[in-house]
C-alpha positions as CSV (number, residue, x, y, z in Angstrom):
1,M,64.4,84.9,124.0
2,K,64.0,85.5,119.9
3,S,64.3,82.4,117.6
4,R,66.3,82.3,114.6
5,G,65.0,84.3,111.6
6,Q,62.1,85.8,114.1
7,V,60.4,88.9,112.4
8,V,59.7,91.7,114.5
9,I,56.7,94.0,113.5
10,T,55.2,97.5,115.0
11,Y,53.6,100.7,113.6
12,G,53.7,104.6,114.5
13,T,53.7,107.8,113.3
14,F,57.3,108.9,114.1
15,D,57.1,112.7,113.8
16,L,59.5,115.0,115.8
17,F,62.0,111.6,115.9
18,H,63.3,111.7,119.5
19,I,65.2,109.3,121.9
20,G,62.0,107.6,122.8
21,H,61.6,106.3,119.3
22,V,65.2,105.5,119.2
23,N,64.6,103.5,122.2
24,L,61.3,101.7,120.9
25,L,62.7,101.0,117.7
26,E,66.4,99.0,119.2
27,R,63.9,97.1,121.7
28,A,61.6,95.8,119.5
29,R,64.5,94.9,117.1
30,A,66.4,93.0,120.1
31,L,63.0,91.0,120.0
32,G,63.8,89.4,116.5
33,D,66.1,89.0,113.8
34,R,64.2,91.6,111.6
35,L,62.6,94.6,112.7
36,I,59.5,96.0,109.6
37,V,58.2,99.5,110.5
38,G,55.0,100.5,109.5
39,V,54.5,104.5,109.3
40,S,51.7,105.9,109.2
41,T,51.1,108.2,106.1
42,D,49.3,111.6,106.3
43,E,46.4,110.7,105.1
44,F,46.2,107.9,108.0
45,N,46.9,110.4,110.5
46,S,44.1,112.6,109.3
47,V,41.8,110.1,109.9
48,K,43.0,109.4,113.4
49,G,42.6,113.3,114.1
50,K,46.5,114.0,113.9
51,R,48.9,116.3,112.1
52,S,52.7,115.8,111.6
53,I,54.9,118.6,111.2
54,F,57.0,116.3,108.8
55,P,55.1,114.7,105.7
56,Y,55.4,110.7,105.6
57,E,57.9,110.8,103.2
58,H,60.9,111.9,105.7
59,R,59.1,110.3,108.4
60,A,59.4,106.8,106.6
61,R,63.3,108.0,105.5
62,I,64.4,108.8,108.8
63,V,62.9,105.7,110.6
64,E,64.4,103.5,107.7
65,A,67.6,105.2,108.2
66,M,67.8,103.6,111.8
67,K,70.4,100.3,111.8
68,C,68.0,98.2,113.7
69,V,65.3,98.8,110.9
70,D,65.0,96.2,108.2
71,A,62.1,97.7,106.4
72,V,59.9,100.2,106.3
73,F,56.2,100.3,104.7
74,P,53.3,103.0,104.9
75,E,50.2,102.4,107.4
76,T,47.4,103.7,105.4
77,D,44.3,102.1,107.9
78,W,43.9,100.6,110.9
79,S,42.8,97.4,109.7
80,Q,46.2,96.4,107.5
81,K,48.0,94.8,110.6
82,N,46.9,91.6,110.6
83,K,47.5,91.4,106.4
84,D,50.7,93.0,107.0
85,I,51.9,90.6,109.6
86,E,50.8,87.7,107.5
87,R,52.8,89.5,104.4
88,F,56.1,89.8,106.1
89,N,55.4,86.7,107.9
90,A,56.0,88.7,111.3
91,S,55.6,86.5,114.6
92,V,56.1,89.5,117.3
93,F,53.6,92.6,117.0
94,V,55.2,95.6,119.3
95,M,53.7,98.5,120.8
96,G,54.2,101.1,123.0
97,H,52.9,100.7,126.6
98,D,50.1,103.0,125.8
99,W,48.2,100.9,123.6
100,Q,48.0,98.2,126.4
101,G,45.4,95.5,125.4
102,K,44.2,97.2,122.4
103,F,45.4,94.4,120.4
104,D,45.3,91.8,122.6
105,T,42.3,90.3,120.7
106,E,42.7,92.3,117.3
107,I,46.1,91.0,116.3
108,T,46.0,86.9,115.1
109,G,48.7,84.9,114.0
110,C,51.7,86.3,116.0
111,K,52.5,87.4,119.9
112,V,51.7,90.8,121.2
113,V,54.4,92.5,123.1
114,Y,53.8,96.1,124.7
115,L,57.2,97.9,125.6
116,P,57.6,100.6,127.9
117,R,57.9,104.1,126.8
118,T,60.9,106.2,127.4
119,E,60.1,108.4,130.5
120,G,59.9,112.4,129.7
121,I,59.3,112.4,126.4
122,S,56.4,112.1,124.1
123,T,56.1,113.9,120.4
124,T,52.9,114.9,122.1
125,E,54.5,117.0,125.1
126,I,57.1,118.7,122.5
127,K,53.9,119.7,120.2
128,S,52.2,121.4,123.3
129,L,55.5,122.8,124.5
130,L,56.1,124.3,120.9
131,G,52.7,125.1,120.7
132,S,53.3,127.3,123.7
133,W,56.0,129.3,122.7
134,N,54.9,132.8,121.5
135,V,56.4,135.8,119.9
136,G,58.3,136.8,123.3
137,T,59.6,132.8,123.5
138,V,60.9,133.1,120.0
139,S,62.5,136.3,120.6
140,E,64.5,135.4,123.7
141,I,65.8,132.5,121.7
142,Q,67.0,134.6,118.8
143,N,68.7,137.1,121.5
144,G,70.2,134.2,123.4
145,L,71.7,132.6,120.1
146,E,72.8,136.3,119.0
147,F,74.6,136.5,122.0
148,V,76.0,133.5,121.6
149,K,77.2,134.3,118.2
150,S,78.8,137.4,119.5
151,I,80.7,135.3,122.0
152,I,82.0,132.7,119.3
153,E,83.1,136.1,117.3
154,D,85.0,137.9,119.7
155,L,86.9,134.6,120.6
156,R,87.9,134.2,116.8
157,K,89.4,138.0,116.8
């Protein structure tokens, strides 16, 4: 049960924003009265060995546009979390369950909660699928779009 004025904080890259991100952020917000989100910068993603499709500025703006999000700030390194918790007076720290146990001893000053991820979707899987596409796949998609376009044009006549 949430208490009045309770601040929830979470972090993520939020690349290729999808329904899993929406679900996680909405469930995190339901744990408190305000949701503060740290979005990983491009430079920090590089340190983590990740590369985002969209730049930090775009990803941060998308997250910030969510009704359930009250504020967004840059995540620039692993060690900033406890400082951010203190700075934003957060009482709940939320991460996806794939991080289960990683922050139990690292995070101080607030409750740590791991929320389940949305089954069947992840940014990693989407990137893998897109990476498997070849010229033939793209050509098939283009042909399909041309076919749909011709049907629409025929219907307009």
